[in-house]
C-alpha positions in Angstrom: 0.0 0.0 0.0 1.3 3.5 -0.8 2.3 5.7 2.1 -0.7 7.1 4.0 -1.8 7.8 7.6 -5.1 6.5 9.0 -7.6 9.1 10.2 -6.0 11.8 8.0 -8.7 14.4 7.5 -7.7 15.4 4.0 -7.6 11.8 2.8 -11.0 11.1 4.4 -12.5 14.1 2.7 -11.1 12.9 -0.6 -12.5 9.4 -0.1 -15.9 10.9 0.8 -15.9 12.9 -2.4 -16.4 9.6 -4.3 -19.8 9.3 -2.5 -20.4 12.9 -3.5 -19.6 12.0 -7.1 -21.5 8.8 -7.7 -24.5 9.5 -5.5 -25.7 11.7 -8.3 -26.4 8.5 -10.2 -28.2 6.9 -7.3 -30.6 9.9 -6.9 -31.3 11.2 -10.4 -31.1 7.9 -12.3 -32.3 5.4 -9.7 -34.8 7.4 -7.7 -36.1 10.6 -9.3 -35.8 12.0 -12.8 -35.1 8.8 -14.7 -38.0 6.7 -13.3 -40.4 9.7 -13.6 -39.3 10.3 -17.3 -39.4 6.5 -17.9 -43.0 6.2 -16.6 -44.0 9.3 -18.6 -42.8 8.1 -22.0 -44.0 4.5 -21.5 -47.4 5.2 -20.0 -50.3 4.0 -22.0 -52.4 6.8 -23.5 -55.5 4.6 -23.6 -55.6 4.1 -19.9 -54.9 0.3 -20.2 -52.1 -1.6 -18.6 -48.7 0.1 -19.3 -47.0 -2.4 -21.5 -43.9 -1.8 -23.7 -42.2 -3.8 -26.4 -38.6 -4.7 -25.5 -36.9 -6.6 -28.3 -40.3 -7.9 -29.3 -41.4 -9.0 -25.8 -44.4 -7.3 -24.3 -43.9 -6.5 -20.6 -45.2 -4.0 -18.0 -43.0 -0.9 -18.0 -42.1 -0.9 -14.3 -41.4 -4.7 -14.4 -39.0 -4.1 -17.3 -37.0 -1.4 -15.5 -36.9 -3.4 -12.3 -35.8 -6.6 -14.1 -33.1 -4.7 -16.0 -31.8 -3.3 -12.7 -31.9 -6.8 -11.2 -29.9 -8.2 -14.2 -27.2 -5.6 -13.6 -27.0 -6.5 -10.0 -26.9 -10.2 -10.7 -24.1 -9.9 -13.2 -22.1 -7.9 -10.7 -22.8 -10.4 -7.9 -21.2 -13.1 -10.1 -18.3 -10.8 -11.2 -17.4 -9.0 -8.0 -15.6 -11.8 -6.1 -13.2 -12.3 -9.0 -12.7 -8.7 -9.9 -12.0 -7.8 -6.2 -9.6 -10.8 -5.9 -7.9 -9.6 -9.1 -7.6 -6.0 -7.6 -6.0 -7.3 -4.4 -3.8 -9.9 -5.9 -2.4 -7.6 -8.5 -2.3 -4.3 -6.8 -5.0 -2.9 -9.1 -7.6 -1.6 -6.5 -7.6 2.0 -7.8 -7.6 0.9 -11.5 -10.6 -1.3 -11.0 -12.4 1.6 -9.2 -11.6 3.9 -12.2 -12.8 1.4 -14.8 -16.3 1.0 -13.2 -16.6 4.8 -12.8 -15.8 5.3 -16.5 -18.4 2.7 -17.5 -21.1 4.0 -15.3 -20.6 7.7 -16.0 -20.4 7.2 -19.8 -23.5 5.1 -19.7 -25.3 7.9 -17.9 -24.2 10.3 -20.7 -25.6 7.8 -23.2 -29.1 8.1 -21.7 -29.1 11.6 -23.3 -30.2 9.7 -26.4 -33.0 7.7 -24.7 -36.5 8.2 -26.1 -39.5 5.8 -26.5 -38.3 4.8 -30.0 -34.8 4.0 -28.5 -36.2 2.0 -25.6 -33.7 -0.8 -26.0 -30.8 1.6 -26.0 -32.1 3.4 -22.9 -32.5 0.1 -20.9 -29.0 -1.0 -21.9 -27.4 2.3 -20.8 -29.5 2.1 -17.6 -28.2 -1.4 -16.9 -24.5 -0.4 -17.6 -24.8 2.7 -15.4 -26.0 0.5 -12.6 -23.1 -1.9 -13.1 -20.6 0.9 -13.0 -22.1 2.3 -9.9 -22.0 -1.1 -8.1 -18.4 -1.8 -9.0 -17.2 1.7 -8.0 -19.0 1.6 -4.6 -17.7 -1.9 -3.9 -14.1 -0.7 -4.2 -14.8 2.6 -2.4 -16.3 0.7 0.6 -13.1 -1.4 0.9 -11.1 1.8 1.6 -12.9 2.4 4.9 -10.7 0.1 7.1 -7.7 1.3 5.2 -8.2 5.1 5.9 -9.8 4.9 9.4 -9.1 3.1 12.7 -12.1 1.1 14.2 -13.0 3.8 16.7 -13.5 6.3 13.8 -15.2 4.0 11.2 -18.8 4.8 12.3 -18.2 8.5 12.0 -16.1 8.2 8.8 -18.8 6.0 7.2 -21.5 8.5 8.2 -19.4 11.3 6.7 -19.1 9.5 3.4 -22.9 9.1 3.2 -23.4 12.7 4.3 -21.2 13.9 1.4 -23.1 11.6 -0.9 -26.5 13.0 0.2 -25.3 16.6 -0.1 -23.7 16.0 -3.5 -26.7 14.3 -5.0 -29.1 17.0 -3.8 -26.9 19.7 -5.3 -26.9 18.1 -8.8 -30.5 17.3 -8.4 -31.4 20.9 -7.8 -29.4 21.9 -10.9 -31.3 19.3 -12.9 -34.6 20.4 -11.2 -34.3 23.9 -12.7 -34.1 22.5 -16.3 -37.0 20.0 -15.6 -39.4 22.5 -14.0 -38.5 25.7 -15.9 -37.5 24.7 -19.4 -39.0 28.0 -20.7 -36.2 29.9 -19.0 -33.8 28.3 -21.4 -36.0 28.3 -24.5 -36.4 24.5 -24.4 -39.3 23.3 -26.4 -38.6 19.5 -26.6 -40.4 18.1 -23.5 -38.0 15.2 -23.3 -34.8 17.4 -23.4 -34.7 18.5 -19.7 -34.7 15.0 -18.4 -32.2 13.8 -21.0 -29.9 16.8 -20.3 -30.1 15.8 -16.6 -28.7 12.3 -17.5 -25.9 13.9 -19.3 -25.1 16.3 -16.4 -25.1 13.4 -14.0 -22.5 11.5 -16.1 -20.3 14.5 -16.2 -20.7 15.2 -12.5 -19.9 11.6 -11.6 -16.8 11.5 -13.8 -15.5 14.9 -12.9 -15.7 14.8 -9.1 -14.4 11.2 -9.0 -11.0 12.6 -10.1 -10.5 14.0 -6.6 -10.5 10.6 -4.8 -8.6 9.0 -7.8 -5.8 11.5 -7.2 -5.7 11.1 -3.4 -6.5 7.5 -2.5 -3.6 5.1 -2.1 -3.3 2.0 -4.3 -2.6 -1.4 -2.8 0.5 -3.6 -3.1 -0.1 -7.0 -4.8 -1.1 -9.5 -2.1 0.4 -12.3 -4.2 3.7 -12.2 -6.0 3.2 -12.0 -9.7 6.5 -13.5 -10.5 6.0 -16.8 -12.4 2.4 -17.1 -11.3 -0.4 -17.0 -14.0 -3.0 -14.3 -13.6 -6.0 -16.7 -13.1 -4.0 -18.7 -10.5 -3.3 -15.4 -8.6 -6.9 -14.4 -8.6 -8.1 -17.9 -7.5 -5.6 -18.1 -4.7 -6.6 -14.7 -3.4 -10.3 -15.5 -3.6 -10.0 -18.8 -1.8 -7.9 -17.2 0.9 -10.4 -14.5 1.7 -13.4 -16.9 1.4 -11.7 -19.1 4.0 -11.3 -16.2 6.4 -14.9 -15.1 5.9 -16.1 -18.6 6.7 -14.1 -18.8 9.9 -15.1 -15.3 11.1 -18.2 -15.9 13.2 -19.2 -12.3 13.3 -19.2 -11.9 9.6 -20.9 -15.3 9.0 -23.8 -14.2 11.2 -24.0 -10.6 10.1 -24.1 -11.1 6.3 -27.3 -13.2 6.2 -29.1 -10.5 8.3 -27.7 -7.8 6.1 -28.9 -9.7 3.0 -32.6 -9.6 4.1 -32.4 -6.0 5.2 -30.9 -5.1 1.9 -33.8 -6.8 0.1 -36.1 -4.3 1.7 -34.0 -1.1 1.9 -32.6 -1.1 -1.5 -35.8 -2.1 -3.2 -37.7 0.6 -1.4 -35.1 3.2 -2.6 -35.6 2.0 -6.2 -39.4 1.8 -6.3 -40.5 4.6 -4.0 -40.9 7.2 -6.8 -42.8 4.8 -9.1 -45.1 3.8 -6.1 -46.0 7.4 -5.5 -46.5 8.1 -9.2 -48.6 5.0 -9.9 -50.7 4.7 -6.7 -51.2 8.3 -5.6 -50.8 10.0 -9.0 -48.3 12.5 -7.5 -47.0 15.3 -9.7 -43.4 15.2 -10.9 -42.5 18.3 -8.9 -43.9 16.8 -5.7 -42.0 13.5 -6.2 -38.7 15.2 -6.8 -39.1 17.5 -3.8 -39.9 14.4 -1.7 -36.8 12.5 -2.8 -34.6 15.6 -2.1 -36.2 15.8 1.3 -35.3 12.2 1.9 -31.7 12.8 1.1 -31.4 15.8 3.4 -33.1 13.9 6.3 -30.8 10.9 5.6 -27.8 13.1 6.5 -29.3 13.6 10.0 -30.1 9.9 10.2 -26.5 8.8 9.4 -25.0 10.9 12.2 -27.8 10.0 14.7 -27.2 6.3 14.2 -23.4 6.8 14.5 -23.9 8.6 17.8 -26.3 6.0 19.2 -23.9 3.2 18.2 -21.3 4.6 20.6 -23.7 4.1 23.5 -25.9 1.2 22.5 -23.6 -0.6 20.2 -24.0 -1.2 16.4 -26.2 -4.3 16.6 -28.8 -2.9 19.0 -29.2 0.2 16.8 -29.6 -2.0 13.7 -32.2 -4.1 15.4 -34.3 -1.0 16.2 -33.9 0.4 12.7 -34.9 -2.9 11.1 -38.2 -3.1 13.0 -39.0 0.5 12.0 -38.4 -0.4 8.3 -40.9 -3.3 8.6 -43.5 -0.8 9.9 -42.8 1.4 6.9 -43.6 -1.4 4.5 -46.9 -2.2 6.3 -47.8 1.5 6.4 -47.2 1.9 2.6 -49.9 -0.7 1.9 -52.5 1.6 3.6 -51.4 4.9 2.1 -54.3 6.9 0.7 -53.0 10.5 0.2 -50.0 12.6 -0.4 -49.6 13.8 3.2 -49.2 10.3 4.4 -46.7 9.6 1.6 -44.6 12.6 2.6 -44.7 11.7 6.3 -43.5 8.2 5.4 -40.8 9.7 3.2 -39.3 11.6 6.1 -39.1 8.4 8.1 -37.5 6.6 5.2 -34.9 9.3 5.0 -33.9 9.0 8.6 -33.7 5.2 8.5 -32.0 5.1 5.1 -29.0 7.2 6.2 -28.7 5.3 9.4 -28.9 1.7 8.2 -26.6 2.2 5.2 -23.9 4.0 7.1 -24.0 1.8 10.2 -24.1 -1.5 8.2 -20.9 -0.5 6.3 -19.0 0.4 9.5 -20.3 -2.6 11.4 -18.9 -4.9 8.7 -15.7 -3.0 8.6 -15.2 -3.4 12.4 -15.6 -7.2 12.0 -12.8 -7.6 9.6 -9.4 -8.9 10.8 -7.1 -6.2 12.0 -4.3 -4.9 9.7 -5.5 -6.6 6.6 -4.6 -5.2 3.1 -6.8 -7.3 0.9 -9.9 -5.3 1.9 -11.3 -5.2 -1.6 -11.9 -8.9 -1.6 -13.3 -8.8 1.9 -15.7 -6.0 1.0 -16.8 -7.8 -2.1 -18.7 -10.3 0.0 -20.4 -7.3 1.7 -21.4 -5.8 -1.6 -22.4 -9.1 -3.1 -24.7 -9.7 -0.2 -26.3 -6.3 -0.7 -26.6 -6.6 -4.5 -28.0 -10.1 -4.3 -30.5 -8.7 -1.9 -31.5 -6.1 -4.4 -31.8 -8.8 -7.1 -34.2 -10.8 -5.0 -36.1 -7.7 -3.9 -36.7 -6.4 -7.4 -37.6 -9.8 -8.8 -40.1 -10.4 -6.0 -41.5 -6.9 -6.2 -41.9 -7.1 -9.9 -43.3 -10.6 -9.9 -45.9 -9.8 -7.2 -47.0 -6.7 -9.2 -47.1 -8.7 -12.5 -49.3 -11.4 -10.8 -51.6 -9.2 -8.7 -51.5 -6.0 -10.8 -51.3 -4.2 -7.5 -48.0 -2.6 -6.4 -49.3 -2.3 -2.8 -49.0 -6.0 -2.3 -45.4 -5.7 -3.5 -44.6 -3.1 -0.9 -46.3 -5.1 1.8 -44.3 -8.2 1.0 -41.0 -6.3 1.8 -41.9 -6.3 5.5 -41.3 -10.1 5.6 -37.7 -9.6 4.6 -37.2 -7.0 7.4 -38.7 -9.4 10.0 -36.3 -12.1 8.8 -33.4 -9.6 9.0 -34.4 -8.7 12.5 -34.5 -12.4 13.6 -31.1 -13.1 12.1 -29.6 -9.9 13.7 -30.5 -11.4 17.1 -27.8 -14.0 16.4 -25.2 -11.3 16.0 -26.2 -9.6 19.3 -23.5 -11.4 21.2 -20.9 -9.4 19.2 -22.5 -6.1 20.2 -20.2 -5.5 23.2 -17.1 -6.2 21.1 -18.2 -3.7 18.4 -19.1 -1.1 21.1 -15.7 -1.5 22.6 -14.0 -1.0 19.2 -15.9 2.3 18.9 -14.0 3.5 22.0 -10.5 2.2 21.3 
């Protein structure tokens, strides 16, 4: 590993700027402008079921987008263990991070050309952007134990998510001006503001990523390359980390709980906008304002959970948050008006920032001390999350396809949170250890 000092404020700020950069994708493409634009251009004008033709196959519009996203996650679930092992074994952590960033940001720019008559192109770019985001985040997460000591990891993780929330709100507001006030710029094409937003997100993502790329240390190869074939190096690294994961009781018990929580949390983040638009017929402006509000509230949530973890311990806080998430899914089934939706959105924001930040730092604290192959270790964390999203999106889309009622899909997510809660109880025995590491 290149020379660096843990807990260095400048290095931590640079690392957090990657969240600032790529969270633009997560908000604009995953949660707000893209889903709103997608629904608008694929909505049936006759009032019948919203079907689209994708390479000759007729499918409900929201089911297509959810399945495309699920496909992206599934591909990355299969690829991440080997890509991360490659990065660690060959000292290519930073290069892999750059590659995924370039793929994701350029795919976002490609969405500028997405219209109804180029549906296939749009879905392909949408899928590639997701893959780029997933890969970049996986490597970025692995830097947490590298740049911060265990007693600082909760706070540093929260700082990263806070930068991400602030950054994505900033670019969202810029895009918001073009979407809501196109006449200010003489824009007559109704599709242009949204497509311009996709282009701006790609440029934002790529541009601000240069800051962490310049500051973050690369890793030394964990396996000597001399005389050892590339595939063998990757295989040896993967097997080594897999064996350590299997023998680490904390990680073994935490990851299954994290999987079920991810099914619920990540799916809600993806489908919340579509739910409000389809079930409550909320206007675009109201939906975007709501999502921005969620991001701002999430900043508060991240720091609140980090603070509580110092006194209660990570697992106790995660147990409480998981139960609250289950109540949100049940409440969503009974939503009848916009006011209730906005109230639930505030709660989603508080819990979203908390569970994401605290889950990342909890896993980081469970890793063996003084390890350098953090990319491979964190690939198991990211695989668990992404596999959860795949399951969540497939279940959500399948239930809607069968019942033709998205409310049943939302209600079903509560089951995953309940399972996550029960599995977290098995990790409770490690709470005192994690709490102690927060005060080292």
